[in-house]
N, C-alpha and C positions, 0 to 999 in steps of 0.2 A: 350199478355203481359198487356192488358189494365185493368186486373183486380187484378194485385198485383203491390206491389214497385217494382221498378225497380231501378239498381245502374246507376247513371250516369256516371259512370268511364266505368263499364265494359259493359253496355247494355244490362244486363243478369238480372233476376229475382235472387236476392240472398237468400241464405237458411235463414229460421228464426230460429235465433239461440235463441230468447227469449223463444221458446217453450221448449226448453232442460234446464237442470238443472244441478249443480254440473260441475264435469269433462266433461262431455259431451258439455256442453255450453261453457265453455273454450276451449276445443280442437276444437269447431267450430268457434269460435273468433279467433283463431290462424290460422286458415285455411283460413278465409276470413276477415282480419283485418280492409280492406279498402272499405268492401262492403257498399253501400249506405255513402259513404265518404264525402269528402269536396266539399260543394256545390258552387255556385256560388256567394252566399252571404259571404261566407268563404273568398274565394279568393279576392272577391273585399273588403272586412273589412279588410285583410291584405296589400293590394295595400294601400288603402286610409291610415290606422294606421301608415304604416312605411314610406310612403312619405311624409305625414302630418306633424308626428313627427319631420323628419329628418329636412324639411323647416324652423318648429317652432324652433327647435334646433340652426340651424345654424343663425337665425335672433337674438335669445337670445346672441349666443356668438358674433354675430357682435356690439351687443349694448355694452356687458359688458366688451369685449376685452381691449378697451381705456382706462377702469379704472382699470385693474387687471392685469398689466405686469407681475408680479411675477408669476402668473400662466400661462399667454397667450404668454409670450416672455421673458422668463427667459434666454436666450442665446443672446438676444440683450443685456443685462444688463452685463453678465459676460464674454464674447467671448473676446478674443483680436481683434485688428484691422483686422487682415487677416482674422479672422474666424469668425466675427459677422456679421449677415446677413443683408438684405437692411433696412433701417429705414422707418418705417410705421406712416403715420399720424392717427389723431385722428377720421377720418372720418368712418361711420358705415362700408363701402364697402372698405376701404383703404387697408385692407390687401389684397384684390383678386389681384391689380394690380402687386405688387411686386411678389407676387407668380407667376403669370403667365408669365412676363417677364424675370426671371431669367434663364440665359441657362446653360446647362450641364457642361461646363467649370468652370463657377462660382460656382456651385454647389459642384464641387470636393473639392474646397478650403474651402467652408463654412460648408458642411455636411459630407466629407470624402467621401471614396471610398466605402465603405458598405452602406452608406446611398444613394449614387448616384445608385449603382447598384440596389438598392431596388426601387427606382422610376422608373428607365430603367425597371426593370421585371414588375412593375405593368402596366405601359404603353404599354408593349409589350402583356399583356394579353388583356387589352383593346382594341390593335388595331387587334388582333386575334379573338376577339371575334365579333369587328365591322364587320370585313370580314365575318366572319360565318355566322353574320345575314343576308348576302344577301343569301346564303344559305339557311337559316330557311325561308325566304320570298317565296322561291321556294318549300320546303319541306311541309310546313303547308297547302297551297292550294291544293297541290297533295295528302296531306293526306285526307283532307276534301272532295274534289271532289270523290276521289277512295272510300271510306267509306260510303259516301251517296247512293251509288250503290248498297250498299248490304242492301236487304229488311227486313233481319232480325237485323239491328242494330238499338239501341236506339238513334233517331234524337236528339242527345246533343252534343253540341261543344266541350265538354270535353271530349267526345267520340271520334267524328271524326276526332280531331286534332291529335290524336294518330295513329299509324300504327296497330292499332289491328284489323282492317277488311280492310286492303290494300293488295291488290292482283292484280296479273296480270302485264301489260307491268307496272304499277306506280311504282313497286318494283326497276326496272331498275333508275327511278330516285335516290331511296337511294343509290345504287351502284356508280353511278357518284358523287353524292354529298359525299359519303365517302372518295373516291380518292380527291375529290377537299378540303375537309378539311385537309387530311393528308398533301398536299401540301401547303396548308396557314400555318399550325404550322410548318413544317419543313423549310420554307422560312425565318419567323420571328424567329424560333430557331438559324438559320444561321446567320440571318443579326445580331441579337444580342450577338450570338457568338463572330463575328468580332468587334463588338463595346466594350464587356467587355474587349477582348483581347486588345484592343487599350488602354482602361483605366487602365487595369494592366500595360501594357508598359509605359505610362504615369506616374503612380505611382512608377515602378522600376527605373524610370529614373527621378524623382523629387529631387530636393535639399533634402527635407527633408528625404527621403529615403536615399539617398546616404552617407549622413551624420549621419545616426543613426549605433548604434553599431551591431544591430539584424540583419542589411543587411549585415554584412560581417563576422558574427558568425555562426559556427555550433555548434550544439547541439549533443552530443554522450550519447548513450543508450546501455544499456545490455553490458557495459563494462565487462570483463572477469577479474579475480582478479589479473590476471597477469599483467593486463594493467592499474591499478587504479592509476597513477600517472600523472604529468603534462607530463612528457616524453612519457609516454605511450600512451596520447592521441596523440602527434606528431606521433608516431610511425604508430598508427592505421590510421590516414589521409595519411600518406606517401602511406601505402599500397594500397590506393585507387586512388591517382593521385599525380604524382611530379606538383608541383607549383613552380613557381619562388620565391612568397613569403614565409616568414617563420611565422606562426602565434602564438600568445601568448595563452598558452592553462592554463586551470584551472579545476582542478578535485574537484567535491564537496565531501564536510566534513559532518561527521555523525551530525546533529545539535540535535542528541537524542530529549529529551522531549520539544525541546523548543517550538516549534510552538503550541502544546497542551497545555503548559503553558502561552503562549502570548493570545491564544483564550479562554481561561477560565478568566485572567486577564481582557480582555475586557469584557466578560458576567459579570464577579462581579462588574467592573465599570458601565456598564450600569444599573445592579440592583441598585447599589448604589443611582445613580442618579435618578432613578423612586422613590426609597423610599425617598429621599430628596426632591424632586419635590413635591410628595404630602405630606409631613409632612411641607414645608416651603411654602404651597400654600398663607398663610397669616403668614408673619413672625413676624408680631406684635401681632398676636394672635395665637399662636401654642396652638396644641391639648393638652389635660392634659396628655395625655398617649404618650410617645414615640413608634413608630411602630415596632412591632415584626415580626418576622417569624421564620420557622423551617428550622432548619440547613440542608444540605444535608446530605443523609445516609453515604457519605464517612467521614463526620466530626463530626457526632454525638456523636462520643466517647469523645471528648473535648469539646463538648458544652451542654452534656448530652441529652434527647430524648424529652423533651419540647420545647417551643418556646422559642426564645432569644432575645435580643435587636437587630433587625435589623440593625442599623447604627455600632454599636459595632461589629457586626459579619462579615459585610462586611469590614468594614476597617481594620480589622483583616486579614483577608483573603487575603486581597488585599497587605498587608504589609507583609506577609507569602509569596505570590507569586513572589512580587518585589524580596524579598532576593533570592528565588530559580533561579528566572530569572537570576540574576545577577551573583549566583555560577556556573550557567549551560553554561553561556556565557563565563564566564571565564575558563572553563575547556573544551570547546572543543578541541579535540584533532587532530591536524593537520594531524597525520599518520593516521587516521580513515577516510580511501577513501571511496566513495559511487559508485555504477555503473553507474554513469553519470557525464558529466562534458561538457565545452565548448572549442572551440578554435576560437580565433578571429584573421581574417588577415588584412593585411594593406591595402590591394587592395579587393575590393568588387567580381573582376572577378575571383580571386584566390579561394574565397570562395563557388561562386556558381559553378566554376568547377568541384570541389571536391561534391559539393552536387549532381550535376548532375551524375556524375561517380558514387556515392554511390547508385544510385537507383537500381543497380543490384549487387554490391556487399554489402557483409556485413562481413568484415575483422575479424576472431574470433568471430563471430556471434553479431557483433556490428552493430547495426542502427544508420546510420549518416544522418542527415538532417539539413536544413537550420533553424537556431534557431527563435522560435518567440519572439515577443517584451516580456523583462521581467515581466511586468503585467499580460501577457497572461498565465504565466506556473501556473499549478497546482502542486505545490511543493511537495506533500504529495504524488503524483502517480509515480513521475519519479523513485523513488528507486524499484519500481516493476519490476519483473523480466517478462519473456514471459508467464510463468505458471500462474504466479498470476494474470496478466491483463486477460490472458485467462478464468482464473477461475471467475474472478469477472465479465467478459463480460457474460459469462453462466449465472451465478447466475441472471443479470440484465436482460437478455433474457427470462430467467425461469417466474421472477415477472411479466414482462410485457406480457407474455402469458398468465400467470394465471389471471391477471387483464383483458385483452382481453377476455377470457371465461368467467369470472364472470361478464363481464359488458352485455353479449349475454341477460341474462336474465330481468334486469331493461329496455335494449334496447327493448326487445320484448313487455314489457307491456308498454312501451311509446308508441309503434307501434300500439298496439290493441286500447288501451282505449282513449290516449290524441290526437291522428290524428282522431279518430271516438269518439264523445263523446257518440253517440248511443248506442255502445258497452259498456262503461260505464254505460248508464241507464239502460240495460239489466241486467246486474249482482248487478246494487244497487238501489233497489226499491224505497228506499226514494228520491234519485237524478231524477228517472226516471220521476215523478210528474212533478218537476220542468222544465225538459227537454221538456215535451210537451207543457207545459203550455207557456213557453217562448222560444219556439223553435228557431226564428229568433236570439234574444239576445244569444244564446249559440252556434249557427252559427259563429256569429262573435269571440265570446271568442275562438271557436274551431280553428278559422284562425289566432288567434293572441298567444294563450297561448301554445299550442305544440311547435311551431317553436321557442319561446321565452324560454320556459323552457330548450328546447335541446341546445340552447346558452348558458346559465346559466351553464349548466353541462360542457358544453366545456371550460368554463372558470377555472374550477377545474383542468380538466385532464392534460394541460400542467404542472402545479404547482406538481402534483405526478409524471411525466415522467421527469420532472427535478431532483428532490430529487433521483429517482432512478439511473440516469445518473451520478451523483454526485460520487457514489459507484462503477462506471462501470470501473475505472482505465484511464479515456482520461488523457493526459497530459498538454494540453492547455484547456483554457475556451472556445476558438471559436470551437475547435473541438467537445467539449462536446454539446454546442449548435447546432452546425449540426448535431448531433446525435440525439437530444432532437427533431429536427426540423423531421428529418428523421422516429424516430418512431413515433411520433404524426402522421405522415402521413400516415404511414403504419396502425396504429389502427384506423384512421378516415374511412380509404378507407374499411377496411375489416369489422368493427363492425358497422359502422354508415352509410355506403354506400350498400356494397355488404348484408351484413346479415340484415340490416334494409328492404333492397328493396326486398331482395327474399326471405326472410325465409318462408312466407307464400305460395310462388309457391312452393319450395322446401318442404315443409310440406304436401301441397296437393299431392304432386306427391307422395312423400313416402305413404301417407293414400292409394292412389289410387294402387299404388304397392302390397301393404299389402292386399287391398280387392281383386284384381285381383286374387294375390296368393291362399287365401282363397277360390276363385271361381273354383279353379282347373287348372289355369293356372301355365306352368312352372315360374322358374325364370326370364330367359331372355324374356320369352313373356309378363311376367307380367309386367317388365320394359318397354319393347318397346310399351305395349298397355296405360301404364301410362302417356302418352304423356307429358315428361319431356319439351320439347324444348315449346309447347304450353302453358304451365302451367306457366312457366318462363317468357316468353313474356307478357302474362296477369298480370301476377305479377305485372312488372315492369310498364305496363302502368297504372296501378291502383294507384301505387304510385305517378306518377306524379303530382298530385295536391299539395301534401306536400312539394314536392321540391321546386315547383314553388312560396309556400307561403314562405317557409323557405328561399329562394334565396331572395324574395321580402323585406325579414326584414333585410337583410345584410346592406340595406341603414342607417337603425335606429342606427346599431351597428358604422358605418364611422361617424355619425354625433356625438355619444357618445363621440367617440374617440377625435373628435376635440374640444368639448366641456369641456373636461377632468372631467367628471361628476363624475368617480369612486374617482380620487384624491381628487375632492373638497367635495364630499361627506365625505370620511374618515376624511378629514383635520378637516372641521366642527365638525363632530362627535367627535375626539380627543381633540379639544380646548373646546366643549361645556360640554362635560361629562366625561372628564378626566383631568390630571394635565400633561401636555407635559412637558419634560424635554428640556433645552436647546439645546441640541443634537438634539433631534427629530424636536423642531422647525425651526431649521439651516438646517437639511435636505430635510425639507417641502419645503423650498425656492429654493432648488437646482433642476437645469434641471432634470427629470427623465430620467432614460434610456430606451433607445427603445428595446422592447423586438423581435428581428430579427425572433429567431426560432418561436413564435407562431404565428405572421403576415404571415411567408413565410408557414407555415403548414395551415391557413385558405386560404392564396391566391390560392395554389395548390388543396386545396380541393374543392373549389368553381369552380376551372377550371376543375377538372375531374367530377364534377358532372355534370357541363353544357356539357362537350364534350360527357358523356355517354349519357345524355338525348337529345341530339340535334335531333335524329329522332324519340325518344319517344314523346318528347313535345318539338317541336321548339320554344315555346315561352320561355323556361329558357335561350336560347341564347341572344336575346335583354335585357332582365332583367340583367343578367349576363353583357354584356356591358355596361350598364348603370352604373351598381354598380362599377365597374373598373374605368369607366369615372369620376366619383364623388369623389372614394375615392384615385385616383390619386392626385386629388389636395389639398383635405383635408391633406393627409399623406405628400405631399409637404410643406406644412405651419408647421405641427407639427415637421418635420425633421430640417425645418430651422429657427423654432424660440422657440419650445418646448424641445423636445427630443434630447439626445446625444446618439452617441454610445460608449456603457461602454467599450469594447474593439476592437479597429480597427483590422481587419483581411487582410483589403486590397480587397476584392471582392470574398473571397475565397467561400462564400456560391453559387456562380454561378453555380458549378458543380452539386451540388445537385439538384439544380431547374433544371437544363437542365435534368437530368436522370430522374426525377421524372414526368416531362412534355411527355417524351417518354413514360414511364408506361401510363400515363395518356391516352394518344391518342391510346395505343396499346389495352387498356383495352374499349375504346370507339369504337374501330377496332371489338373487339371480341363480344361487345354489337351489334353492327350493324348485325355481321354475325348472330347472335343467332334470329334476328327479321325478317332478311330475309330468313333464312332457316324455321323459321314457318308457312311463307305464300308462300315463292319462292322455288326457285329450286337451286340442288347443283353447277350449271352453275353458277349461281349469287354467291353463296358463294366461290367458285374457285376463282371468278374475286378479291374478297376483301383477300383472303388467303396471298399473295404477300405483303400486307401492311405492317404488324408487321416484316417480314423479311426486308423490305427495309427502316423502321424507325431504327430497329438495326444497319445497314450496314450505315445510316447516322449518328449514333450515334458514330460508330467506326472512322468513318471518321474526324469527328469534333474532338474528342479527341486526334487522331492521328495528325491533322493539328495544334491545338492550345495550347493543355495542358501545353507543356513544355515551349511555350512563355508566358503563364500566370505565371508559376512558377518561370523560371530562369531567373536571368538578363542575363547571358552568357551560354554558353555549351561548350566553347572552350577556352584554356588557351592562352593568349599572349604572346609569348616568343621573341619578338623582343627586343633585346637590348635596342634600344633607348628609346623603351616604358617602360621598366624595369627600366630605369634610370630618366624619365623625365614625362612619362605618366602614363596613368590609374588613376581610383579614389582611391587614396592614402590617408593615413593618418599616421603622423608621431608619435601620440599619441594614439595608439589603445590599451594601456595598462589598459585598464576600465574594461576588462571582467570579472574580480574578484571580483568587487565590484557590478557592475550593473546586472550581472549575479550569485550574491551571494545569498544565501537564505535570504529573507528579515528578518527572525526571528534574524539574527546576527545584525541588525541594524536599527529595526523599532522602532521608538520613542513609548514608554508604554504611555497609554492615562491616562491623568488625568480628576479627575471628574469635571465636569462642574456644574456651580451653578448659579442662576440668582442674579445679582447684587443687588437687593433688600433685598437679605438676608446676603449680605457680614457683617452685623454689629453684626451677630449671628452664622454664620457659624463654627467660630472657637470655638465656646463652644460648639458643637455637639460631638465631638471624644474625649469624655472624657477617653476612654479607650486606646487609641492609643497615645495620646500625654502626657501621664504618663510615656511612655518609653523612656529610656536616648536614645537609638539608634535611636528611630524616632526623637528625638529632634535634633540630629545631621544629620538628614537628612532633605534635602530640602522639602521633602513631595514626592507626587507620582512620577512614570515614573522613567526614567534612568537618569534625571537630574543632580542628585549630586553622581554618582559613582564613578566621577573621585578623586584621591587621592590629597589634597589640602592641604595648610600648615595651620599654627594657623592664628587664627584671633587675630588680633590687636584690633579691637572694643569690642570683647569679651574675656576677658582672660580667658584659661583654655579651649575654645572652638574651633572647628574648623571655617575655613570661610563657612561650610556649614550650620552651627547653624543657627536656627529660632526661635527667641526669640518668647513668648507668644504674644506679640502684632502682630506678622506675622503669626498667625495660619490661617489665611484665604487664605495665599499664598499655603496650601495644597491643595486648589482647584482652578480651573481656573475660575475665576468670569466672567461672559457675562453680559455686560450690555444692556438694551433693545434694544440700537441703532445697537447693534451688533448682533443681531439674525439674522443673513442674510448671506447668503451662499459666497458671495463676500468678506468676511472677512477670509473665511477659505479654499477658491477655492485651494490655493497652498497645503494644510496639506493632506497628503494620506488619512489619517482617515475618512474625508470627501470626498475627489476627488475620491478615488477609486471606489466607486459605480456611479459616477456621470462624467465619461471622464477620466479615470485613467491615460492614458498614457500622458494627461497635453498638446496634442496639442491644443485642444478649448482654452484653458487658456494662451496660449502662453510662455509654461515653460515644453517642450516635454523633458521627463526623460530618452531619448533614445539617445539623441544626444551626438555624441563624442566630449568633450570638448577640449580646444586647449592645457590644461596642466591638470595633472594629476598626484596626489600623492598616486594612488593607487596601493596596492600591486598586485604582478602577481599572485600568486596563494593564495585561501581561507586561511586563517590563515597563510599564508607563508611567501612570501619573498617581497619585496618593490623596484619599480623600481626607486624610487628615493633616494636609499639608496647610502651611499659614495662610493661604488664602482663605482658609475658614473664618480668619478673624482680622483680615486685613483688606484694604481697598483692592481694587481690581484696575489696574490701568494698563491697556494693550501697549506692547512693547514693538519694535519695528518688524518682529515675526510673527506676531501673537496678536490675537483678536481680543483677549481678554484672559483675565486670570493667572494663576499661577502654577506653572509645571515645574514638578519636581521628580526626579529621575530617582529610581529604585533600583539598588543593586540585586543583582541574583540573589545573595546572601542575606538581603533583607527581606526579600520575597519568601525566602526559604523560612526566615524567623517569624514572619508573620501568620505563616500557614499554621492552622490550628494543628495538624498532624505532626508537624515539624515542633511546635511547642511542647504538646504533650509527650514527645518523644526525645526530648531533650536528655543528652546524658548528663551522668553526673558529674565527670570530667568536663564538659561544658561549662557547668554551674559553678564548677569549682576555679576555673581560670576567669570566668567574668567577674567570680567575686573577687579574686586576686586584683585582677584590671582595677575595682573600684577601691579596694583598700589600699593599693600602692599610691603614695603620694607621689606621682611622676607627673612632670612639669609638662612633658610633651602631651599630655592628655587634659592636664587639667588649665594650663594658663595659656599657652601659646596660641591656642585655637579658641579660645573662650569666647571672643565676640566676632568669630568670624560668619558670614553669611551660609546657610546651608546651601548645598551642591545643588546647582540646576535652579535656584529659585531666582526669579527676577524681583528685585526688591522695588515697587512702586514709591513715588512721591508726592507727598500732599493730598493722598486720599485712604480713606479708611474703609474695611469692608463693612458691610451692613446686616445685619440680621443674622439670627440663628434660625431654629427649624420653624418657629412660628412665623417667621418673614418669610421663608421658604415655601410653605405651605398656602399663606396667601398669595403670595404671588402666582403660585402654580393654579390657583383657582381663579385668580385675575386673568391668566393667558388663556386657560380653559383647553379647547382641542386645536385652538390656532395658536398654541404657545411658540411654533417655530415657523410661522409663514406669515410673511409680511412682504409686499410690494414685489412679489417674484424675486427676491434674492434669496440668500442661503437661510439656513437657521438663524433665528434671532436678530434676523435682519443684516447679519454677515454675509458678504457675497462668499458663495460655496466655490472652494477649491478643490483640486485634485486631491485624492486619498494620499498620492505619494508626498505630500507635503510635510508628512510626519505631524497631521493634526487630527484629532479625534472630537469626538462629540462633548469632551469635556472642555476644550478651547473655547466651543460657542457658547457654553453655560457658564462661562466664570463669574460676569457680574452678577450672575442670580445665586450664586454660592450653592448649587446644586451637584 
């Protein structure tokens, strides 16, 4: 061996691929991609590069942080008192002590359950690998001592540290270590399963959860056509479980193309803002020509095939969309029901009891589960049938499989050329001269470039997977994120671990089988003589230096996250080379959302790599433990002061984390069995064989013991009469289900274009096309501010109160002063807060809490709980069985919704005040004694009772409150849902 080059990893002389040409050379490189691979220079360069830059970035962050709180502590500025993190001083290391001292109980209030579970998972990974480091300390000298006894082994530390030449009794150490690793992982998984269950119980019993509407609301999907009514939902709930409480039901209504129109309206608003920001960059010196653009293909017939004035075209499209949105909102048909709906109970115990019973029951094919937060719903996927969702999932999985297969080729090229620049020099003769002349330099590049390029590629993959998952039919955003994490993990493990690490061994094995077969051996004999196990074990040992350098570079990624390098770079680039709109500037000052799916995937993948390579290269364990120890503190700071949870799931990510960790340890057991089989005996393999089975049994035990506690507040109905009368977590005003769980398209405030205040003196002259239209002059501008019917204006004779004179043209826009280009002024508006803590808890305005009073209708576009029936008699008319039915317009429904009330613009309030102040006869006198629309006035009867009478009557009826003599509810013969009757109809006399 002294006369030829030796592979530092395998200890054998590699084949000389440089003497081959064409396809033979490529096949030779594929068979031996890591031959003469990463040298000590590359590994030490990766170590120094990653650790050095990490320390440097952290020091720079500590210096810059006190002077840039908008980037490094936005939550300290915007969060309310309860959710605000601890104050930090101006010192260089002042940030470390608050992060180090804050406990888990405080973290729950500051960052939520999802953030707390993430930190607990990170700490669990740190503790697991710190304990396994002790085992690595045992394995490393065992490998080195046993391998050194082999006279054929090349005496390199990178060879002797692997089990490639470990034989005999030393392999028993690997068997014992395999059992010890499984015990350590199982212990920490169980301990944290108990801790997460405790966190979930605290969350379920917290005041915020108990007061929220979604905690006591059920979501019904796949409802059959015969049950698509409010009454039908109550019948379905009753088939699952009888409860003492009677829910409020709301069947969803078809909103037609309204969501698409609103989305297009928002895109047009953004496009107009971008055009105006560029055109008005210097308002006192406008460009000679107005901006132009090419209309979309759909609207070319109205605007011609050439370019048109961008401002006129966009404003015209916005105006058309607003008119169409208004028309669609007013034409929503309450009889056109959808296959999903919601039912809200007064007591949280009743809702969770029904949800628990519905796990094994699907009445008439309906799926019943606890409702998520309203802002968590993906509304366009809720009407999908089971077959449609299955088809979407199948198509999504098909594209993911195609992407996985396509990625094998570039992954192989990265493994061949970037992990070993000598291979690149062999096929690229122009590079070969530089490689030979500057061998040390290219060794350093090899230790840095390959893992760095792989990491950059990993940044793109989550974007692709998320876009694929958007069309997969998930009903909630959190379930979509969980599916993104699981699919990313499957892709990374298969393509970036298994294929990347083992494809050379598999290729070598196949080549040898073909060679043996051509030599006259039979197929089975050729396979047996191919040495699959040995080739696989050798290939895995040869790739260990790459994974060691790759894990070393994870420290750099953690420091880059802390310093928010990507956000700072992108913000600087946009401000320097582009003209950002006021909306973009405001969004840049908002706390960015934390991407749980991506970080969970990374952490699971790092853990899987480390567990699989613990016996192949024990040095990966302390490197991984060091990474998690560092990143735990850095991510803790980010979650406390910088990043927000976009949609709180209450810790529901834990189950997928637990299951993937179980898979990782089983894969590690298989890797250990492969190593032992290559140099050991079947007895050793048999002792490892029970480990995967025991881990599966452990998974079943934990799921059986804790999952129901994590999901349900209670599993049994409390039927004590005293409890029904006085106890339980009850709310008397739970009739908000139809608005808070109503489709946002019905009440969302339309956006208004935002323009910087420096251009307000000329902005009114820009919309020359639109402002000449009389119907636009009668409107107050963009959005739905002026869609109410209003009386005639006294200030401008012949015009309505909505008339905006030319002197107020600028009111068509939302003028934003320089001092208000900050998220703090807009954190209560859904158009900004939706992406930066959309549920509102962080800013002290939780949208899901049940208010003490509500004027919300009972069903979408249907009935009002505050109708005069609450104080008058109930006399059935010719088409009704009892009670008053009051129709509610879409505009009224939007105004009743809390989000709409909170976001009412100054202009809307001003116009309403004008309406009240003007002495207009049409509003005050002519209709003063008119009957409210849609209300049937009974004669000679008065409605009896308030809340006390209602509750006494509920106790009198008990569980048989709606079953009498085989007829419909409350003794009224049941009618078909298409009669336009819902459950409010049948309960009219009871005043419920």
